N, C-alpha and C positions, 0 to 999 in steps of 0.2 A: 947299507940300508936294506931293510927287509923287502921282499918282493911285494908288489902292489896287489891288493885283494880286489879283484874285479867283481866279487860278489857284493862288496860294499859299495853299491851304486845307488844314487838317489837323484831324482829330478829336482833341480833348484829353481829355475825360472825360465821364462820365455821373454826374449827381447823383441818387441814389435816396432820399436823406433831406435834410431841411433843413440838416444839418451839412455836407453835401457841396456846397452852393451856393458858387460861387466869389465871392470878394470881394477881388480883387487890384487893383482900380482900373481895369482895362481896360474901356473902354466896350462895351456889348452892344447888338446888334440882336435883338429878341425876335420869335419866330414863334409864333403861337397859332392854334388852329382846331379845328374838329370833327374827329373821328378819321378820317372818310372824305372830308375836304376836299382831300386831296392835299398835305399839308405837306412830306413828305419829297421828293416829286417836284418841288415848287416849289424847294426848297433845292438839289437836284441840278441843276436847269436853271439856276438863278441862278449857280451856281459852275462850270458846264460840267463837271460830274462825273456819272458814271452811278450810282455806288454809295457816294458819301460818306455820304449819309443813307440809312438802310435803308428800302426800300420793300417793304411787305408786301401780299399780296392780301387779308389779313384786317385790317380797320381796328382801331386800338387797340394797335398793337405798340410805339409810342413810350411807354414807361412810366416813363422818367426824363427829367430835363432834360439834353439832349445839347448839349455845348459844342463848337463848331468855331472854331478861331482863324484869322482871315483876315489874311494878310500880316503876322502878328505885331502887328497894330494894333487889331483889334476882334474881339470874340466874336460869333458867331451862336448864339443860345440857342434851341434847339428844345424847346418845352414839350410835355408829354404831351397828346395829343388828348383832347377831351372829348365827352360826349354820345352816343356810339355804341357804344363797346367793351363787349363782353359779358364783364364781369369781376365779381368779387364786390363787395358793398357795402363791405367792408373795404378792398379795393384802391382803389375809387373814393374813399373817404375819405382814403387815403394820398396819392393824386394831388392831391386838393383841398388838403390841408395843404401839400404840396410846392409847388404853384403859388402858393398864397396867401402862403406864407413868402417865396418868391422875389420876387413882385411887391411885397410890402410892405417887404422889406428891401433890395432892390437900389437903390442910389443912382446906378448908372452906366448906366442904360438910356438909350440915345441915341434910339431910336425903336422902335415895335412894329408888327407886321404881323398883322392879323386876316384869316385866309384863310377865304373862304366859297365855296360852290358857286354860281356865277352863275345856275344853272338853277332855284334854289329860293329861297324866302324865307329870310332869316336866322333861326336858331333863337333861342330865349330866351337860351341860353348865349352865342351870338355877340354879341347886343346887350349882355349883361352885361359881356362883355370890353370892348366899346367904352365902356360907362358907367364901368367901372373905370379905364381908361386916361385918360378925360377927367377923372375925379375926382382922379386923381393927377397931372394936368398932364403926362402922358407923351404926346408926339405919336405918332399912329399912322395907318397906312394900312389901308384895307379893300381886300384883294386878291381880286378876283372871278375865281376860278380856273375852269378847264374851259370857257373861252369858245370853244374849238374844237368844243364839242358843240352850239353854236348856229349858226344861219345868220348870215352877216355883218350883215344888216340888223337882226337881233334883238339884237346885242351892245350897242349904245349905249343903247337903251331899258332893257335889263336893268341896265346899270350905273347909269343914272339912277334906276331904281327902288330899287336897293340904297342909293344915296346918300340917298334919301328916308327909308329905314328908319333909317339911322344919323345923320340930320341933327341930332337932339337932342344927340348926343354928339360932334359937331364933328370928324370925322376930317379929316386934312390933305388926303386925296384918296381917290377910289375908282377903281381901275385894273382894266381887263379884262386877264386873264392866261391864258396857256396853258402848262402845264408840258410839253405835247407839242411845240409848235412855237416856243415862246419869245415869243409875242405879249405885249407889255407889259413885257418884261424891261428894255429900254432906258429906259423911262419910270420903272420902279421903282428902278433902281440909284442914280440921283443922290439920291433921298430917303434911302437907307440908308447910303451911304458917302461923301457929301460932308462933309468935316470942317470944322467951324467953330472947332475948337480942336484942340490936340495930343491924339492918342490915347495 
Protein backbone atom coordinates (compact mmCIF):
# COMPACT_ATOMS: atom_id res chain seq x y z
CA UNK A 1 0.00 0.00 0.00
CA UNK A 2 1.27 3.47 -0.86
CA UNK A 3 2.45 5.74 2.00
CA UNK A 4 -0.22 7.84 3.63
CA UNK A 5 -0.49 11.43 2.39
CA UNK A 6 -0.52 13.62 5.49
CA UNK A 7 -1.22 16.66 3.32
CA UNK A 8 -4.64 15.21 2.56
CA UNK A 9 -6.19 16.03 5.93
CA UNK A 10 -9.63 17.39 6.63
CA UNK A 11 -11.72 18.16 9.68
CA UNK A 12 -14.72 15.84 9.78
CA UNK A 13 -16.77 16.42 12.92
CA UNK A 14 -16.76 17.19 16.64
CA UNK A 15 -18.40 14.80 19.08
CA UNK A 16 -19.88 16.65 22.04
CA UNK A 17 -21.79 13.67 23.44
CA UNK A 18 -21.22 9.91 23.50
CA UNK A 19 -23.85 9.57 20.78
CA UNK A 20 -21.64 11.60 18.43
CA UNK A 21 -18.65 9.25 18.67
CA UNK A 22 -17.84 7.80 15.25
CA UNK A 23 -17.99 4.03 14.83
CA UNK A 24 -17.68 3.56 11.07
CA UNK A 25 -14.80 1.10 11.24
CA UNK A 26 -12.10 3.54 10.11
CA UNK A 27 -9.01 3.13 12.34
CA UNK A 28 -8.12 6.00 14.65
CA UNK A 29 -4.96 7.52 16.06
CA UNK A 30 -5.83 9.10 19.41
CA UNK A 31 -4.20 12.19 20.91
CA UNK A 32 -4.58 12.81 24.65
CA UNK A 33 -2.91 15.25 26.99
CA UNK A 34 -3.14 17.97 29.56
CA UNK A 35 -4.88 21.10 28.37
CA UNK A 36 -1.66 23.11 28.22
CA UNK A 37 0.56 20.37 26.75
CA UNK A 38 0.21 21.72 23.21
CA UNK A 39 -1.98 19.04 21.60
CA UNK A 40 -3.36 21.23 18.84
CA UNK A 41 0.08 22.59 17.98
CA UNK A 42 1.44 19.04 17.77
CA UNK A 43 -1.35 18.00 15.41
CA UNK A 44 -0.83 21.03 13.18
CA UNK A 45 2.92 20.41 12.98
CA UNK A 46 2.40 16.73 12.28
CA UNK A 47 0.09 17.50 9.36
CA UNK A 48 2.01 20.57 8.12
CA UNK A 49 -1.03 22.77 8.64
CA UNK A 50 -1.18 25.99 10.58
CA UNK A 51 -4.81 26.09 11.60
CA UNK A 52 -6.35 22.66 11.06
CA UNK A 53 -6.52 22.08 14.82
CA UNK A 54 -7.51 25.18 16.77
CA UNK A 55 -4.75 26.62 18.93
CA UNK A 56 -5.87 28.87 21.77
CA UNK A 57 -3.87 31.06 24.13
CA UNK A 58 -6.25 29.84 26.84
CA UNK A 59 -5.81 26.11 27.60
CA UNK A 60 -8.89 23.92 27.63
CA UNK A 61 -10.54 25.07 24.43
CA UNK A 62 -10.77 21.56 22.96
CA UNK A 63 -14.04 20.61 24.58
CA UNK A 64 -15.18 17.94 22.13
CA UNK A 65 -13.58 14.96 20.44
CA UNK A 66 -12.40 16.44 17.16
CA UNK A 67 -12.01 14.06 14.23
CA UNK A 68 -9.66 14.69 11.32
CA UNK A 69 -9.63 12.29 8.37
CA UNK A 70 -6.15 11.65 6.99
CA UNK A 71 -5.91 10.59 3.33
CA UNK A 72 -9.40 9.08 3.71
CA UNK A 73 -7.74 6.12 5.49
CA UNK A 74 -7.39 6.91 9.18
CA UNK A 75 -8.91 9.30 11.72
CA UNK A 76 -6.89 11.45 14.02
CA UNK A 77 -9.03 11.84 17.15
CA UNK A 78 -8.14 14.82 19.35
CA UNK A 79 -9.54 14.28 22.85
CA UNK A 80 -10.49 17.13 25.20
CA UNK A 81 -7.55 18.29 27.28
CA UNK A 82 -7.58 17.42 30.96
CA UNK A 83 -6.33 18.76 34.25
CA UNK A 84 -5.97 22.48 33.64
CA UNK A 85 -9.01 24.13 32.09
CA UNK A 86 -10.97 26.48 34.31
CA UNK A 87 -14.43 25.19 33.65
CA UNK A 88 -17.36 24.16 35.81
CA UNK A 89 -17.45 20.81 37.58
CA UNK A 90 -20.43 19.87 35.44
CA UNK A 91 -18.42 20.53 32.28
CA UNK A 92 -15.51 18.49 33.62
CA UNK A 93 -17.89 15.61 34.31
CA UNK A 94 -19.21 15.86 30.75
CA UNK A 95 -15.66 15.71 29.39
CA UNK A 96 -14.85 12.72 31.61
CA UNK A 97 -17.96 10.85 30.46
CA UNK A 98 -17.21 11.62 26.82
CA UNK A 99 -13.60 10.48 27.02
CA UNK A 100 -14.45 7.40 29.08
CA UNK A 101 -17.17 6.36 26.63
CA UNK A 102 -14.87 6.89 23.66
CA UNK A 103 -11.98 4.91 25.08
CA UNK A 104 -14.15 2.07 26.34
CA UNK A 105 -16.29 1.73 23.21
CA UNK A 106 -13.78 2.38 20.43
CA UNK A 107 -12.66 -0.89 18.89
CA UNK A 108 -10.70 0.73 16.09
CA UNK A 109 -7.95 2.59 17.96
CA UNK A 110 -4.69 1.87 16.15
CA UNK A 111 -2.43 3.70 18.58
CA UNK A 112 -2.61 6.52 21.12
CA UNK A 113 -0.30 9.45 21.87
CA UNK A 114 -0.06 10.88 25.37
CA UNK A 115 1.38 14.39 25.08
CA UNK A 116 3.31 15.71 28.07
CA UNK A 117 5.44 18.78 28.72
CA UNK A 118 9.03 17.58 28.75
CA UNK A 119 9.99 20.30 31.27
CA UNK A 120 7.79 18.91 34.04
CA UNK A 121 6.98 15.67 35.78
CA UNK A 122 3.90 13.93 34.36
CA UNK A 123 0.70 14.64 36.24
CA UNK A 124 -1.43 11.98 37.88
CA UNK A 125 -3.82 12.31 34.94
CA UNK A 126 -0.99 11.71 32.46
CA UNK A 127 -0.03 8.51 34.25
CA UNK A 128 -3.66 7.43 34.48
CA UNK A 129 -3.93 7.73 30.70
CA UNK A 130 -0.87 5.53 30.32
CA UNK A 131 -2.30 3.04 32.78
CA UNK A 132 -5.61 2.98 30.94
CA UNK A 133 -4.06 2.36 27.53
CA UNK A 134 -1.88 -0.38 28.99
CA UNK A 135 -4.87 -2.03 30.65
CA UNK A 136 -6.82 -1.93 27.38
CA UNK A 137 -3.84 -3.29 25.39
CA UNK A 138 -3.86 -0.13 23.28
CA UNK A 139 -0.30 0.67 22.15
CA UNK A 140 0.72 4.23 22.95
CA UNK A 141 3.58 6.70 22.65
CA UNK A 142 4.58 9.28 25.24
CA UNK A 143 5.32 12.45 23.27
CA UNK A 144 7.57 14.79 25.26
CA UNK A 145 6.54 18.11 23.74
CA UNK A 146 8.23 21.52 24.05
CA UNK A 147 11.77 20.13 23.87
CA UNK A 148 12.77 23.40 22.16
CA UNK A 149 12.43 24.98 25.61
CA UNK A 150 15.39 22.93 26.89
CA UNK A 151 19.09 23.09 26.14
CA UNK A 152 20.14 20.34 23.71
CA UNK A 153 22.12 18.51 26.40
CA UNK A 154 19.06 18.46 28.67
CA UNK A 155 16.72 16.72 26.23
CA UNK A 156 17.92 13.11 26.38
CA UNK A 157 18.01 13.00 30.20
CA UNK A 158 14.53 14.54 30.36
CA UNK A 159 13.15 11.91 27.95
CA UNK A 160 14.79 9.13 29.94
CA UNK A 161 13.26 10.49 33.14
CA UNK A 162 9.83 10.54 31.50
CA UNK A 163 10.38 6.97 30.34
CA UNK A 164 11.03 5.98 33.96
CA UNK A 165 7.78 7.58 35.13
CA UNK A 166 5.75 5.63 32.56
CA UNK A 167 7.79 2.40 32.73
CA UNK A 168 5.17 0.54 34.74
CA UNK A 169 2.66 1.11 31.93
CA UNK A 170 4.96 0.03 29.08
CA UNK A 171 4.68 2.71 26.39
CA UNK A 172 6.03 1.76 22.97
CA UNK A 173 8.41 4.71 23.08
CA UNK A 174 9.06 8.14 24.58
CA UNK A 175 9.92 10.74 21.96
CA UNK A 176 11.24 14.28 22.32
CA UNK A 177 9.10 16.58 20.19
CA UNK A 178 8.85 20.24 19.30
CA UNK A 179 5.68 21.62 17.77
CA UNK A 180 7.74 24.73 17.03
CA UNK A 181 10.53 23.28 14.90
CA UNK A 182 9.36 19.74 14.17
CA UNK A 183 11.94 17.84 16.21
CA UNK A 184 10.74 14.25 16.61
CA UNK A 185 8.21 14.39 13.79
CA UNK A 186 10.03 11.91 11.56
CA UNK A 187 10.43 9.57 14.50
CA UNK A 188 6.74 9.73 15.42
CA UNK A 189 5.09 9.35 12.02
CA UNK A 190 6.06 5.69 11.36
CA UNK A 191 4.45 4.65 14.64
CA UNK A 192 1.18 6.36 13.77
CA UNK A 193 0.67 5.68 10.09
CA UNK A 194 2.54 2.49 9.19
CA UNK A 195 -0.22 0.12 8.28
CA UNK A 196 -0.12 -3.52 9.18
CA UNK A 197 -3.51 -4.08 7.66
CA UNK A 198 -5.93 -2.37 5.33
CA UNK A 199 -7.42 0.85 6.71
